[in-house]
VEXMILO-53590 format. One line per field, with one value per residue (C-alpha): residue number from 0; residue in one letter; x negated, y negated, z. Coordinates in steps of 0.001 Angstrom, whole numbers. Example, Ala and Ser with C-alpha at 12.3 -4.5 7.8 and 13.67 -1.06 7.14 Angstrom:
num <- [0 1] $
residu <- [A S] $
u <- [-12300 -13670] $
v <- [4500 1060] $
w <- [7800 7140] $
***
This chain:
num <- [0 1 2 3 4 5 6 7 8 9 10 11 12 13 14 15 16 17 18 19 20 21 22 23 24 25 26 27 28 29 30 31 32 33 34 35 36 37 38 39 40 41 42 43 44 45 46 47 48 49 50 51 52 53 54 55 56 57 58 59 60 61 62 63 64 65 66 67 68 69 70 71 72 73 74 75 76 77 78 79 80 81 82 83 84 85 86 87 88 89 90 91 92 93 94 95 96 97 98 99 100 101 102 103 104 105 106 107 108 109 110 111 112 113 114 115 116 117 118 119 120 121 122 123 124 125 126 127 128 129 130 131 132 133 134 135 136 137 138 139 140 141 142 143 144 145 146 147 148 149 150 151 152 153 154 155 156 157 158 159 160 161 162 163 164 165 166 167 168 169 170 171 172 173 174 175 176 177 178 179 180 181 182 183 184 185 186 187 188 189 190 191 192 193 194 195 196 197 198 199 200 201 202 203 204 205 206 207 208 209 210 211 212 213 214 215 216 217 218 219 220 221 222 223 224 225 226 227 228 229 230 231 232 233 234 235 236 237 238 239 240 241 242 243 244 245 246 247 248 249 250 251 252 253 254 255 256 257 258 259 260 261 262 263 264 265 266 267 268 269 270 271 272 273 274 275 276 277 278 279 280 281 282 283 284 285 286 287 288 289 290 291 292 293 294 295 296 297 298 299 300 301 302 303 304 305 306 307 308 309 310 311 312 313 314 315 316 317 318 319 320 321 322 323 324 325 326 327 328 329 330 331 332 333 334 335 336 337 338 339 340 341 342 343 344 345 346 347 348 349 350 351 352 353 354 355 356 357 358 359 360 361 362 363 364 365 366 367 368 369 370 371 372 373 374 375 376 377 378 379 380 381 382 383 384 385 386 387 388 389 390 391 392 393 394 395 396 397 398 399 400 401 402 403 404 405 406 407 408 409 410 411 412 413 414 415 416 417 418 419 420 421 422 423 424 425 426 427 428 429 430 431 432 433 434 435 436 437 438 439 440 441 442 443 444 445 446 447 448 449 450 451 452 453 454 455 456 457 458 459 460 461 462 463 464 465 466 467 468 469 470 471 472 473 474 475 476 477 478 479 480 481 482 483 484 485 486 487 488 489 490 491 492 493 494 495 496 497 498 499 500 501 502 503 504 505 506 507 508 509 510 511 512 513 514 515 516 517 518 519 520 521 522 523 524 525 526 527 528 529 530 531 532 533 534 535 536 537 538 539 540 541 542 543 544 545 546 547 548 549 550 551 552 553 554 555 556 557 558 559 560 561 562 563 564 565 566 567 568 569 570 571 572 573 574 575 576 577 578 579 580 581 582 583 584 585 586 587 588 589 590 591 592 593 594 595 596 597 598 599 600 601 602 603 604 605 606 607 608 609 610 611 612 613 614 615 616 617 618 619 620 621 622 623 624 625 626 627 628 629 630 631 632 633 634 635 636 637 638 639 640 641 642] $
residu <- [M K L N L V Q K I L A S H N L N Y Q S Q E L E I Y P D Q V M T P D S T A T M V Y L Q L E A M G V K Q V K P F S V I Y I D H N M L Q V G H K N P D D H R Y L L T V G K R L G A Y I S K A G N G I G H T T H L E N F S K P G E I L L G S D S H T A T A G A A G M L A I G A G G I D V A I A M S G L P Y I C A R P K V V G V C L T G S L Q P W V T A K D I S L K L M Q L V G V K G G K N K L F A Y Y G P G V G K L T V Y D R A T I C N M G A E T G A V S S I F P S D E M T Q L F Y Q S V G R E A D W Q Q L L P D E G A E Y D E V I E I D L D T L E P L I A L P H S P D N I K P V T A V E G V P L S Q V G I G S C T N S S F K D L A I A A T V L N R Q K L P E S V D L I V S P G S K R I L L M L L Q T G M A A Q L I T A G A R L L E V A C G P C N G I G Q A P A S G T N T L R T Y N R N F K G R C G T V D A N S Y L C S P E T A A V S A L Y G K I T D P R R F G E Y P V I N E P E F F P L T T N A I I A P Q A G N E A V P V I K G P N I K P I P V G S P L E D T L T L K I E L K T G D N I T T D H I L P G G A E M L A L R S N I P D S V P Y I F S R L N P D F K N K I S T L A K T W C I I A G D N F G M G S S R E H A V M V P M F A G M K L V L D K S F A D V Y K R N L I N F G V I P L V F E N P A D Y E A L Q E E D Q L I L K D C H C Q L K A G S V T L Y N E T Q Q R C F V T K C E L T P V Q Q Q V L F V G G L L N F V K A Q I Q T N Q K P] $
u <- [-123466 -119829 -119232 -116965 -115130 -117837 -120569 -118471 -117895 -121547 -122640 -120205 -121925 -125393 -126269 -128225 -125896 -128851 -130856 -131203 -130511 -127921 -127983 -124311 -122969 -119271 -116577 -114379 -114675 -111932 -112151 -109369 -109153 -110443 -113880 -113586 -114292 -117714 -118355 -117735 -119740 -122615 -122135 -122313 -125441 -127075 -126250 -123950 -121935 -119761 -118896 -120093 -117701 -113922 -113088 -109869 -109272 -106323 -104672 -103127 -104668 -104753 -101133 -100202 -100520 -100577 -102701 -104863 -107539 -105970 -104319 -107661 -109407 -106749 -107136 -110899 -110451 -108005 -110405 -113679 -112063 -110919 -114323 -116267 -113864 -112000 -108369 -106369 -103429 -101465 -99947 -96797 -97838 -98908 -101488 -104685 -105182 -101622 -101486 -104834 -103729 -100579 -102083 -105770 -106871 -108303 -109255 -112971 -114023 -116020 -114533 -116515 -114649 -115445 -113030 -113440 -110092 -111133 -111151 -107346 -107858 -109380 -105763 -105820 -109119 -111390 -114663 -113780 -116304 -115962 -119041 -120227 -119409 -122934 -123430 -120289 -121503 -124776 -122865 -120703 -123873 -124761 -127272 -126663 -125144 -127883 -126902 -127911 -126175 -123451 -122755 -119586 -117275 -114582 -111262 -109186 -105449 -103399 -99714 -96948 -95892 -92867 -89909 -90839 -94584 -96352 -99527 -100202 -100292 -102880 -105068 -104603 -105529 -108769 -109422 -108881 -111335 -114217 -113698 -114526 -118138 -117763 -117631 -120938 -122718 -120036 -117375 -114207 -113066 -109636 -108741 -106706 -103133 -101679 -102943 -100535 -97512 -98695 -97702 -100289 -98856 -99270 -102854 -103362 -102424 -105026 -107793 -107022 -107269 -110515 -112280 -111609 -114014 -116813 -116722 -118164 -114936 -112238 -110988 -108254 -108067 -106215 -103540 -99903 -98808 -101194 -99754 -96246 -97532 -99007 -95766 -93801 -95859 -95917 -99585 -99591 -102240 -104724 -104227 -106679 -107001 -109939 -110266 -113119 -114517 -113125 -115521 -117101 -119802 -119600 -122083 -119461 -115892 -112983 -109712 -106337 -103301 -100287 -97883 -98935 -99308 -96965 -96220 -99272 -99935 -103059 -103041 -104673 -107299 -108882 -107624 -109217 -107421 -104974 -102159 -99036 -96065 -94412 -97139 -96308 -92552 -90672 -93174 -90969 -91457 -90990 -92162 -92380 -94226 -93791 -95973 -99590 -101918 -101683 -97936 -95928 -94778 -91172 -90716 -92267 -89802 -86852 -87235 -86938 -83932 -82198 -82862 -81480 -78543 -75348 -77346 -78213 -81622 -81841 -81964 -85394 -87033 -88340 -88781 -91010 -91268 -93827 -93711 -97030 -96337 -93802 -93034 -92035 -90077 -88049 -87215 -86096 -83788 -82450 -81672 -80055 -82699 -83735 -80133 -79938 -83073 -81891 -78405 -79866 -81788 -85214 -87214 -88408 -91791 -93689 -95560 -98940 -101348 -99884 -99607 -102079 -104891 -103116 -101842 -98421 -95997 -98217 -96396 -95565 -98247 -98459 -96075 -96310 -96288 -95936 -97359 -97918 -101167 -104764 -106375 -105346 -108471 -107913 -106654 -106426 -102631 -103098 -102358 -105326 -103372 -100844 -101049 -101061 -100093 -100451 -98060 -96154 -93180 -90925 -92060 -91902 -88346 -86895 -88771 -87453 -83908 -84273 -86423 -89177 -91783 -89798 -90601 -88914 -87723 -85158 -83280 -82037 -82089 -84881 -83518 -83724 -85337 -84991 -88060 -87684 -89094 -90018 -90860 -90298 -93252 -94593 -97746 -96461 -98217 -101599 -103603 -105919 -109165 -109063 -111596 -112639 -112186 -115913 -115071 -112481 -113515 -114071 -112209 -113490 -111519 -113156 -113101 -115391 -118962 -122249 -123142 -125829 -129144 -131581 -135174 -138258 -139221 -141954 -144648 -144107 -140649 -139621 -136082 -133834 -131168 -127974 -125502 -125421 -122476 -121257 -120256 -117967 -118024 -116012 -116458 -113275 -115142 -118070 -115934 -112150 -109632 -106265 -104729 -106939 -110250 -109421 -108673 -112359 -113751 -115291 -116601 -119415 -120425 -116888 -116707 -119615 -117573 -115615 -118553 -118267 -115161 -113391 -116395 -117088 -114537 -117138 -119761 -118672 -119864 -123457 -123568 -125285 -127956 -128761 -132438 -133727 -134005 -132075 -130853 -128156 -128288 -125586 -124603 -123482 -121782 -122195 -120311 -117631 -114398 -114225 -116902 -116649 -120051 -118921 -119568 -123258 -123330 -121890 -124122 -127106 -126263 -126282 -129781 -129260 -132356 -132266 -129786 -131028 -128678 -128302 -126767 -125156 -122068 -123472 -121985 -122820 -126466 -126548 -124974 -127606 -130381 -128563 -128699 -132233 -131350 -133540 -131687 -133526 -132509 -133796 -136391 -135411 -131730 -132661 -134347 -130871 -130120 -133237 -132626 -130595 -129095 -131522 -134561 -137160 -138488 -141565 -142053 -145564 -146976 -143398 -144082 -146547 -144370 -141249 -143131 -144319 -140765 -141856 -141483 -142833 -141230 -142643 -140163 -141835 -139308 -139893 -143517 -143153 -143249 -140784 -140541 -137749 -137074 -136276 -135348 -135609 -136145 -138989 -136441 -134712 -138081 -138577 -135043 -135713 -139082 -137686 -134706 -131915 -130464 -129430 -133012 -134262 -131857 -132241 -135953 -135234 -132885 -135382 -138148 -135724 -136931 -134876 -135008] $
v <- [-116671 -116000 -117376 -116089 -118393 -118356 -119221 -122089 -123595 -123270 -124852 -127738 -128388 -128468 -125077 -122465 -119475 -117213 -118299 -115758 -118439 -121207 -124594 -125529 -128982 -128234 -130618 -129763 -128275 -126798 -125802 -124120 -125052 -121622 -122560 -126328 -127277 -125681 -127072 -130635 -130161 -129079 -132139 -134344 -132517 -133189 -136884 -136911 -140141 -139371 -136116 -136125 -133837 -134144 -132353 -131113 -129821 -127420 -126903 -123523 -120736 -121719 -122831 -121001 -123837 -122104 -124377 -127266 -125489 -125419 -128869 -130312 -128756 -130182 -133646 -133385 -132411 -135258 -137830 -136476 -135854 -139471 -140707 -138663 -139212 -135899 -135300 -133599 -131235 -131341 -128403 -127169 -128346 -124924 -122160 -123717 -121473 -121869 -125579 -126262 -124391 -126522 -129906 -130047 -127181 -128231 -125905 -125913 -127349 -125605 -125157 -124058 -123031 -121763 -118853 -115635 -116105 -119411 -117443 -117828 -121049 -118950 -118395 -121890 -121497 -122794 -121196 -120854 -119370 -118480 -118981 -119283 -122520 -123863 -123294 -125331 -128047 -128262 -128773 -131432 -133299 -133632 -130805 -127834 -124481 -122080 -118540 -115659 -115633 -112976 -110406 -111248 -108249 -108594 -107106 -106486 -106273 -104581 -103778 -105145 -104582 -102341 -103202 -103149 -103123 -106350 -108389 -106919 -103480 -104762 -105918 -102648 -100750 -102708 -101929 -98254 -98425 -100295 -100016 -102459 -102934 -102585 -106337 -107168 -109925 -109675 -112016 -110645 -112542 -111486 -111497 -109529 -109468 -108639 -111878 -114194 -112533 -113282 -116500 -118561 -117284 -113711 -114512 -116065 -112735 -110937 -113503 -113530 -109742 -109725 -110861 -107418 -105860 -108087 -110075 -113568 -114692 -113929 -116139 -116324 -118447 -121745 -121222 -121996 -120241 -122460 -125521 -124508 -124209 -127712 -129053 -127380 -129089 -132492 -132398 -131766 -134471 -132210 -129305 -128472 -125374 -123164 -119825 -117373 -117218 -114461 -111555 -113049 -110941 -109441 -107545 -104835 -104240 -102655 -101906 -101720 -100560 -102346 -100050 -97047 -98818 -97792 -99219 -98719 -98972 -99285 -96916 -97620 -98873 -100226 -102142 -99564 -96558 -96571 -94138 -94321 -95357 -92091 -90182 -91717 -92257 -91653 -93135 -94849 -98580 -100834 -104007 -105446 -108680 -110624 -113666 -114763 -116448 -113280 -112983 -116000 -117593 -118532 -115447 -113157 -114324 -114695 -111043 -110070 -112357 -110850 -107268 -108061 -110203 -109063 -106273 -105661 -104595 -101409 -102013 -100396 -102867 -106349 -108323 -111412 -113835 -116640 -119017 -120163 -123892 -126515 -126870 -123197 -123383 -126352 -124505 -121444 -123720 -125532 -122313 -120550 -117826 -118685 -118266 -114839 -113715 -115018 -113588 -110144 -110335 -111622 -113956 -117021 -118061 -121328 -122134 -120803 -117859 -116437 -112650 -111947 -112655 -111388 -114796 -113782 -111067 -108173 -104844 -102519 -100060 -96850 -98077 -98640 -102101 -102669 -105971 -107903 -109314 -108709 -106819 -103884 -103348 -101540 -103983 -106969 -107091 -107723 -104171 -101814 -98561 -99768 -98556 -101295 -100620 -103114 -103396 -105739 -107886 -105617 -102494 -104313 -105579 -102246 -100409 -102873 -102225 -98460 -98584 -96474 -96700 -96385 -96508 -99804 -98256 -96322 -99578 -99650 -102517 -105022 -108413 -111357 -114330 -117710 -119566 -123336 -125520 -128151 -127866 -130680 -132998 -132540 -134657 -136693 -134300 -134820 -137677 -139357 -141039 -144829 -147631 -148618 -145132 -145028 -146719 -144097 -142643 -138882 -137162 -133852 -131878 -129932 -126647 -128022 -127145 -128005 -125764 -123154 -123612 -120788 -120834 -120582 -117020 -115593 -113513 -110528 -109390 -106744 -105625 -103260 -101430 -102455 -100939 -98382 -98454 -96678 -97725 -100561 -102461 -105662 -109106 -108316 -105430 -107696 -110532 -110070 -112543 -113032 -115814 -115437 -115361 -117956 -120504 -120260 -121031 -124272 -122695 -120245 -119551 -118462 -116286 -114066 -111542 -110612 -109485 -105877 -105387 -103399 -101093 -100678 -102123 -101827 -103909 -106992 -105286 -105260 -108894 -110050 -107351 -107770 -108100 -111552 -110378 -107375 -105754 -103503 -100570 -100088 -98041 -99175 -102482 -104021 -107304 -106851 -108852 -112479 -115048 -116558 -117240 -116770 -113034 -113980 -117156 -115645 -112517 -114741 -116989 -113854 -112899 -110808 -111407 -108581 -106336 -103139 -101214 -99219 -102188 -105563 -107328 -110280 -113170 -111585 -111188 -114814 -115867 -113890 -115790 -119085 -118543 -117192 -113500 -111064 -108783 -105509 -102494 -98947 -97897 -94313 -93983 -90848 -93100 -94292 -90877 -90881 -94220 -94304 -96958 -98106 -97435 -100197 -101525 -103695 -105919 -107344 -109797 -110831 -113752 -111877 -108767 -110739 -112582 -109244 -107824 -104536 -104480 -101751 -101319 -99317 -97342 -97532 -95141 -92396 -93395 -93495 -96053 -96458 -98784 -101192 -103706 -107396 -109169 -112927 -115878 -118244 -120745 -118051 -117122 -120718 -120827 -117711 -118970 -122263 -120555 -121134 -123377 -126195 -126684 -126401 -128954 -131430 -131447 -131872 -134781 -136419 -136184 -136851 -133749 -131353 -127706] $
w <- [64201 65102 68595 71328 73753 76412 73929 72560 76008 76983 73708 74203 77551 75944 77383 75479 75490 74675 77724 80522 83145 83027 84751 84870 85719 86220 85027 87994 91482 93652 97321 99352 103005 104070 102707 102169 105780 105595 102088 103248 106430 104184 101971 105040 106237 102861 103138 100091 99928 96890 95126 91521 89586 89702 92973 94589 98114 98482 101849 101134 103252 106917 107138 110338 112821 116186 118335 117204 115146 111669 111931 113051 110046 107732 109271 108793 105148 104575 105989 104610 101209 101066 102118 99561 96666 96323 95431 98172 97618 100860 102711 100990 97533 96362 96273 94970 91955 90704 91476 89807 86712 86504 87372 86477 84200 80826 77967 77251 80603 83346 86826 89887 93027 96518 96125 94168 92406 90824 87558 87472 85471 82684 81653 80130 78317 81088 82094 85787 88221 91904 94060 97641 99416 99601 95860 95300 97671 95747 92486 94151 95131 91455 91171 88835 89663 88543 87607 85391 82029 82271 79611 77705 77461 74827 75923 72806 73444 70750 70466 72675 76268 76581 78851 82553 81722 82624 82725 86165 84564 82064 84934 86809 83650 83410 87076 86310 83400 85063 88843 91617 90510 86735 86229 87925 85972 83283 82006 80411 77312 76028 72354 69832 68534 71953 73504 71709 73332 76881 78637 80511 83804 82476 81620 85047 86664 84544 85145 88850 89155 87177 90340 91842 89326 90603 87350 87055 85420 82847 80032 77391 74231 74265 71615 70842 74031 75985 74290 75403 78964 78926 77488 80296 83010 81300 80290 76543 76092 77939 75548 72813 70723 71623 69835 69316 65813 63649 64110 67247 68857 72350 74501 75019 73871 75755 73962 75708 73725 75194 73349 75440 78775 81595 85058 87279 90986 93167 96122 99494 100153 96976 93909 91599 93123 90225 89415 87254 89365 88343 90207 93583 93399 96623 99108 101737 102239 105234 103537 100012 99222 95989 95374 96059 93572 91465 90834 91962 88704 88034 85863 88491 91113 88742 87724 91383 91834 88805 89893 93352 92186 93944 95602 99238 100424 102507 106247 106389 103957 104714 101453 101630 98710 98363 95349 93901 93808 94796 91083 90901 94162 92897 89688 91665 93630 90558 88679 91638 91667 95211 96361 94731 96554 99907 99479 98804 102081 101013 103227 101327 102705 102597 99389 100548 100406 103614 103891 101062 103513 106609 107701 108972 107836 108861 108387 111270 112339 110348 107621 103874 102312 98552 97331 94110 95517 94408 97295 99450 101547 104815 107431 105073 105448 109167 110325 110389 110041 107445 103830 101191 97570 94686 91748 89432 90546 88475 90301 93636 93122 92014 94766 97361 96136 96559 99708 98203 95441 92220 88523 87536 84270 86319 86938 83353 80872 81347 82494 80123 81830 80153 81307 81633 78872 81438 85137 87660 88239 91781 91996 94960 97353 95685 97170 94668 95733 95921 95946 99433 100902 101644 104932 105997 109381 109316 112157 113547 116115 118970 117006 114284 115138 113378 110465 111136 109384 108719 109940 107700 106917 109118 107440 109747 110793 113305 112531 114416 112381 114165 111704 108903 106481 103348 99822 98679 101950 101463 102951 104918 106557 107378 108723 108668 107322 108946 110993 114075 112240 109579 112296 113244 109781 111028 114237 113508 117151 118079 114942 115991 118062 114909 112743 111536 113703 110970 110605 114303 116755 119524 117693 119670 122849 121612 120446 123624 123310 119615 118788 117837 114238 113004 109809 108434 106007 103380 100344 96878 96049 99485 99997 97315 97405 98456 97649 101119 102610 106215 105747 105576 107642 110822 110949 110081 113024 115221 114019 110854 108735 106196 104383 102733 100460 97262 95395 96102 94896 92932 94911 98255 97292 96226 99520 101454 99695 100231 103996 104203 104593 102648 100178 99557 97466 97963 95400 96205 97255 99218 101780 102749 104237 106398 108092 111298 113527 116235 114005 114240 110913 110373 107333 106959 104393 103770 101430 99216 99002 98100 95365 93980 94009 95594 99367 101644 105047 107945 110047 113438 114979 112389 111698 107926 105134 102269 99286 98382 95589 95759 92526 92985 90681 91617 92962 95037 96529 97627 99054 101159 102369 103738 105416 102952 100283 102603 103791 100219 98739 101587 100829 97112 97739 100079 97481 94583 92757 90657 91850] $
***
C-alpha cells in the first residue's frame, strides 16, 4: 500500500492507521497562556507530579498587563511549569506557534496543543493537533489522546505562484472551496509540484489557516525546503526527510492550480466569505494589521517594509505590525527593515498575539480594518461594529499605502526579498526544566479560582431553553476573547456575566434567574473557531447541561462531553423551527437513551415529543455519566486503570 504522510507518522508511532479510533501518545505538547492556566490547574487537580511528554508553556496571548490578573497568571505558570517539568517561553519571546516551529518542531513527531492553530507546526512535517485544554492535560498526565481517525484529504498544488500572489491566497482559496465546516474530521495533506516552491513559513500560513475550515490538522512534507529552514534556525540535526509515497492514497483529493490563483480577500464576518481583491477595491481603511501567528515571518514583514520604503502612510490609516518571534524581530532590526516600517509611519508592536484576539489596537467604531490574521468574526477585533477583512501581507501593505483596499499588483514590480540564510539564536528567553524543581512553590494570585467540576448526570432532567441561535456560531460568540475577558481565564465565576454577550448583550441580566439546569438551541456548525474549552466550561458552571443543534464543530462537541454537557443533534431539522426560548424540555431515562443513541425529549410547554440523536463512544458515555473527563480520569488514576 502506498502511504501518505499521515499514515506514515501514525505507523511510526505504532498506531493502526486503518483503525476507526486512535489512541495517541504525543511526543510534544504546547499550551499558550490563554489556556495553559486552566490546563495546569487541571493537572494539579488530577494529582500529576510530572508532565510525561515534552511540554512547553508560551506566554504570548495575555500580554496586556493592566492590573494584577495577567501577571499573576504568568507567575503561576512560571512556578507550576518549573515544578511539573515544562519548558517556559517567557513574555516577549514570540507567538507560540511561530516560536515552537522555530525551536521545537520535528518532522515525523506528533504535537498536541491547547489552541486550534497548533496545526501551524504541520509546516515542518509534524502531525500537529489542536484540542481542548482538558484533553491536553490528560495527555500530559501520560494517558492517551483518544480521537476518531480523520479522513486524509490530499491537496495537490500545481504550477507556481505569480507575483503578488501568496501562500495566504492558497489558504483563502481552500477556504473558498470547502468553507468553515468543510474540514470537519478531515486532515489536509499537501503534495504536488507546487509544494516544493513554498518556504516553511509559507506552509505555516497555510497550515495555520486550515483550522478555520474545522480541520483536525494540516501537514506538508519535510523536504529540501524544510532542511533549509532547519539550517536557518540552527537546528539541522533535527531535520529528516519525510515524503508521501509516490501514488499515495487519499480519502479525497482537492487540486489548486497556483498559476491561475489571484490575490484574494475574506470579507466580514467569516474567513470563508472570499472574493478576489479586485471585486472589493476602493473600500476605505482606517486600520491595517500585519502579523499574528498566520503572517508574521521575516518575509511577510520585509515585503511591507519594502513597499513602504521612502513612502508615507495616509493620515487616515493606522498601520500596526507584530513580528512572530524575537528571532524575526532581531532580523528586522539587523536588516533595517524595522526602520523602514517605522519611518513610513507604522507602529511596531510587542512580539505577541495582541490585536488578533482583540487584545489592544481595536479599530474605531464603524470603520474598516484590513488584517493578515486568521479570523474576522464579528467583534473579535475588539470593536463590535467594525468590519474586519483578511488578506495577505502584500495586499495589506499596498492597501495601507493607498488608504483603501487595493489589488497589490497595481503597485508594480514585485519586490525581491533576500531572506537570511541564518537567523539569530534566541533561546535565552526559554526556561528549561531542571532537577530539583519539584520543590518549587507554586504561587497563585487572588484571581486564580478553583476549576469547576461537573456533577454526575441525573436520570431525569428538566431543562429550560435559555437561548436559541443560528448557524456558524463561534466560540467568540459563546464567550468573547479580548483583553477584558482573557484576563479572567483562570477565574470561571467572574467569567459568567460574559457568556453569550455577543449574541444577546442583555443575557447577563438573566444570569441570576437562570434555571438550575438549562439548555440552548442552535443551528449548523455550533462552536466553530477556537478550541478553547472556556466556551463550554463557563456556561456549564452557570448551569448549562445540554446543547441541541443541527450539527456541532468537532472540538466543541468533544469539549461539551469533557465537561459533562450533553450534545444532541436534531433527528428532524424541522424541529429546530418549532422550539422557542423559554420552552421547558424534559429528558427522562437519560442514561438508557444516551446509550441507545436515540434520545426523545418532551416539550412540556408545547406538549409534544421530538427525537434527537447522540453519537457517543462507550468511553464518552461514561465520561458524561460521571460529570466530565476530570472526574473520569481522577477515578482512573486512583484505580490505576486505563480508560
